[in-house]
N, C-alpha and C positions, 0 to 999 in steps of 0.2 A: 705600793699603793694607792691607787687613787680609790677612798671609800667615800660614796657618797647615803651618808645611813638616812634610812625612813624612820618615820616618826615612831619609837618602841622598835629601835631594830639597835642591836649589839653587836660589837667584833668583839671575841673569847680568845684567848692565848691562857692556856693552862696545860696542866699534864691530868688525864684519864684517870680515877679511881677507883680502884678492883677492875673486875671483869666486864665489857659493856653487855647487855642482853639482844641480838637483833634476833629476831621472828620474822614469819610472814604474816602479815597486818591482810585479813579478807576485804576486810573493812577496808580499808584505804587503798589498796589492789596492788601493794607489795611489799615491801622491807620494811622493820621499824625496827629501828636503834634506839636502844635508852642507857645512861652513865650519869654517872658525877665526874662535874669539870673541878677541882683544884686550881684556881686563882690567886694570887701575891694578892694581895693590898700592895699599892704600891709606897706610901708614904709609911704604913707601920713594919712596908716586910712581914709580915707574919700571912698564913692562908689562913684566907676564912672559910668556912662550912661548901663541900663540896655546891656546886650548880647543876640542880637538876637540868639536862640536856637530854633532848628528845630527835631525829633524826627520823622522817618518815619519806617510802616513797624510792627514785632514783638517786636522792643526796643519798639515803642510808646505804643501796646495794654498793656505788664506791667506795663509803668509808669504811664499809663491812672486811673491806681485804687490806684496810692499813688500821685501824682504830682497834690498841690493843691497853689491857694496863700501863699506865705508865709513859704511854705516849704522850709528849708535846703534841697540842692540835691550835689550828687556827678555824673559831669557826665564825659564822655570821646569820644571826635571823633572827627572831618577834625574841619580845617578851610574850608571852603569855600565862596564863593561869585555870586551875581547874580543882574540879571541890575532891577531895583524897578524908581520907578517916586518920584523926591520928590517933596512938597507941589505945586510948581510949577507948575507941574507937567513936568519937565526936567528928560533924565532920569539919573539914578546915578549907582554906583558902592557901592551894599551894605554887610560886610562883616557881616560871620551870622554862628554858627557851627553845622554842621549838623550831631547829639548826634549820639552814636551807643549802649552806654548803660547810664541811668542815674537811680540812685535809691536817696531814699529819707533817708535822716542821721534822728536818734529816737532822740530823746528830748536829752539824755545826750552829745550823741555825737557831737549835733547840738551848744549845750551850750559850751563844754568842746573848739572846733573849735572857736567859737566866743572870749574866754576870750584871746585865745592863738591870733586873731590876731593881724598884727604889726610885731608881736614878733617870731625869729627863734626860732624853736622847733624843736623836732623830728618828733612828732603829724603832726606837721603842711607844713612841705618840702615841703611832697611829693605834694600838692595841686598849683591848681592857675597855672600850668606848663605847659610851653609851649614851642614846639620844632620847630621852623620854621627856613629852606634853602634858603637864598633867594641874591640878591646881592643888597648891599647901591644904594640911588639912589640918594645920596645928604654926603657930608661933615658934620659928626654929628660937631652941635650943644651944648658947652658947658656954663650950667651958674653959678650963685652961689645966694643961696637965702638970705632971707634976715637973717634968722637965722645960716650962712653958711655951708649948705648944699648943696654939688655939683650935678646937676640934666645936666645931655645929653641925647640929641631926635635928631633923625633921621627915615627916613622911607627907608626899604625893599621892595624889587618885591617880589613875590615869586609865583612860578609858581603851578599849581592848577596840574595839570599831565596830562590835555588835548593839546591834541595838536592843533596848531593854535589859544587857548583858552589868553586869555591877564591876563597878572599876576595880585597876589591883590597882593593892597597894603598897609603895615602896618604901624604902624606912631610904633615906638620902645620910649621908657622910660627908662634911667637909673637912681641909687641916690646912693649918698655918694660915697662909694668905687669902686662900677662898673660904674660909670658913669667918675668915673676917668678913669678905663681900655678904656671904649667903648668909651670914646674922642679919646684916644693916635692911 
């Protein structure tokens, strides 16, 4: 794949969590699909909470024939935010990915990807990448795990590109040598 990511665009590979919801969105003039995407963290090899995914229009129409529970998919889209209510009814901002492309991976490709997850290799370097441009909202926090691995965390404010809209706050986490670089 030759991937040229634009501002706030992501390419993700993961497994669909639960049963995707697909309905006709008359306002958008086409299909609207939503699901959660489980993505494995390459550094810790643990699953993160599912990432909310939305697909609208022709991309949703194409995806609904092959995207189902537990299917491994590759998608490309933009990081977005919207206001939702938390369980107590309070408004909060939720990050999600508005996918412009979503394809199911065949079993052989999915197995190769899963076998390589957590290792750096030519077959996995292009996946689970994000290009985010923003301003740091705090100084980096660097800590060392019990096994001696450095971890660096900080938040960045990412503009959505819409005039007057609040930025999206994204928490970043870097491990090992990347943590050293990010902490300086």
